[in-house]
C-alpha positions in Angstrom: -18.9 19.0 8.6 -16.1 18.5 6.1 -13.2 18.8 8.2 -14.4 15.7 9.9 -14.7 13.8 6.9 -10.7 14.0 5.7 -10.1 13.0 9.1 -12.6 9.9 9.0 -10.8 9.4 5.3 -7.6 9.0 5.5 -7.9 5.1 7.3 -11.2 4.6 5.3 -9.8 6.1 2.3 -6.5 3.8 2.0 -8.7 0.7 0.0 -9.7 3.4 -2.4 -6.5 4.6 -3.3 -5.4 0.9 -3.8 -7.7 -0.2 -6.3 -7.9 3.3 -7.8 -4.8 3.1 -7.7 -4.7 -0.9 -9.6 -6.6 1.5 -12.2 -3.7 3.6 -13.0 -5.2 6.6 -10.3 -1.4 8.3 -10.6 -3.4 10.3 -7.6 -4.7 7.6 -5.6 -1.0 7.2 -5.7 0.3 10.3 -4.7 -2.5 10.9 -1.6 -1.1 7.7 -0.6 3.0 8.6 -0.6 1.6 11.5 1.5 -0.4 10.0 3.9 1.8 6.9 5.2 5.6 7.3 3.4 7.0 9.0 6.6 6.0 6.3 9.0 7.3 4.2 6.2 10.7 5.2 6.6 10.9 5.7 9.6 10.1 2.2 10.5 12.6 1.4 8.1 15.1 3.5 9.3 15.2 1.4 12.8 17.0 -1.2 10.8 19.6 0.9 8.4 20.3 3.7 10.3 21.1 4.9 6.8 18.9 8.2 5.2 19.7 7.7 1.9 19.2 3.9 1.7 16.2 4.2 3.7 15.0 7.2 1.7 16.1 4.7 -1.3 13.8 2.1 0.2 10.9 3.7 0.7 10.6 4.9 -2.7 10.7 1.2 -3.5 7.6 0.4 -0.9 5.9 3.1 -3.1 7.0 1.4 -6.7 5.9 -1.9 -5.2 2.4 -0.3 -4.5 1.8 1.1 -7.5 3.1 -2.3 -9.3 1.3 -4.8 -7.1 -2.1 -2.5 -5.8 -3.6 -5.1 -7.9 -2.4 -8.1 -6.1 -3.7 -6.6 -3.0 -7.0 -8.9 -1.2 -8.0 -6.1 1.3 -7.7 -8.9 4.3 -5.9 -5.6 6.3 -5.2 -2.1 6.5 -3.0 -1.0 3.9 -0.5 0.3 6.4 -0.1 -3.1 8.1 1.1 -4.7 3.6 2.8 -1.5 3.3 5.4 -2.2 6.7 5.5 -6.0 5.6 6.7 -4.7 2.2 9.1 -2.2 3.8 10.5 -4.8 6.0 11.1 -7.7 4.5 13.2 -4.4 2.1 14.5 -3.6 4.7 16.4 -7.2 5.8 16.3 -8.1 2.2 19.1 -5.2 2.2 20.4 -5.9 5.7 21.7 -9.3 4.2 22.8 -7.9 0.9 25.1 -5.3 2.6 26.1 -7.6 5.7 27.7 -9.8 2.6 29.0 -7.0 0.9 31.0 -5.9 3.6 34.9 -6.1 3.6 36.0 -7.2 7.1 39.1 -4.7 6.9 36.6 -1.5 5.3 34.8 -2.5 8.8 37.7 -2.0 10.9 39.1 1.4 9.7 34.9 2.7 10.0 34.5 2.2 13.5 34.5 4.4 16.2 35.5 5.6 19.3 32.7 4.1 21.5 34.2 6.8 24.7 31.6 9.4 25.1 31.7 12.7 23.2 30.6 15.6 26.1 26.8 15.7 23.5 26.7 12.0 23.7 26.6 12.7 28.0 24.3 14.9 27.8 22.4 13.0 25.3 22.4 10.2 28.1 20.9 12.2 30.5 17.4 13.1 28.0 14.9 9.9 29.3 14.0 10.0 25.3 17.1 10.0 24.2 18.3 6.9 26.5 15.5 5.5 25.9 16.7 4.4 22.0 19.8 3.5 23.7 18.0 1.0 25.4 15.7 -0.5 22.7 18.4 -0.7 20.6 20.1 -2.6 23.3 17.1 -5.4 22.1 17.8 -8.0 19.8 16.8 -8.2 16.7 12.5 -9.2 16.8 12.0 -7.8 20.8 13.4 -4.5 18.5 10.7 -4.9 15.8 8.1 -6.2 18.3 8.1 -2.5 20.7 8.5 -0.7 17.2 5.7 -2.0 15.9 3.7 -1.7 18.8 4.1 1.2 20.2 5.5 3.4 17.7 3.1 1.8 15.0 0.9 1.9 16.9 -0.2 -2.3 15.2 -1.7 -4.7 17.4 -0.8 -7.9 17.6 -2.7 -9.5 14.8 -1.2 -7.2 12.1 2.1 -7.3 13.2 1.7 -11.0 13.1 1.1 -10.6 9.4 3.6 -7.7 8.7 7.2 -9.9 10.4 4.9 -13.2 9.6 5.1 -15.1 12.8 2.0 -16.1 14.9 0.1 -14.0 17.3 1.3 -15.9 20.0 4.9 -16.2 18.9 4.8 -11.4 18.7 2.7 -12.4 22.4 6.0 -13.7 23.4 8.3 -11.6 21.7 6.4 -8.4 23.6 6.6 -10.5 27.0 9.8 -11.4 27.3 10.8 -7.7 24.7 9.2 -5.6 27.8 10.7 -7.7 30.9 15.1 -7.4 28.8 13.9 -3.3 28.2 13.4 -3.1 31.9 15.9 -4.5 32.9 18.0 -2.3 30.7 16.6 0.7 31.9 16.6 -0.2 35.4 20.6 -0.2 34.7 21.1 2.4 32.7 18.8 4.4 35.9 15.7 5.3 34.4 12.3 5.2 36.2 10.2 2.0 34.6 8.6 2.9 31.7 6.5 -0.2 31.6 3.0 -1.3 33.9 
């Protein structure tokens, strides 16, 4: 019975944890971090592609939680709030990076496009090939696919995280699935969408 309560308490308990964090409860902060840090990190990593920066931004999200827990309005899931903050931080980092990159330096870091034997082997793997297809989507479409399929967010939650209407989320999802289907067919992957 206690085991069952613990499983149910992870999602149900998040609002209580935020209330306790707002009161300065460090143990509540540790629990919230342990429940969500990996999901937030992976979400940011899809934007940034640099593990050290993604880790720093993940920590920044949880610092903001500690500082702003009293402002949480309890209108959405805590995970939606966290991913919304993570998205904002990732996009800010991308903008900052674009501004600070010297074009001459960037040219020196370009990689050879030729496939290595390792890359060729990875392309045979359906999962790796699917990820490669997803990477070819526009950032808006990639974000919606990521939130729906990897983070299991609803249309409403995605609308809150991204700051767009639910109809826009549906439209992006439709076009993302359509484009992904074409990319997968070109890559020789059987269709992954109904």
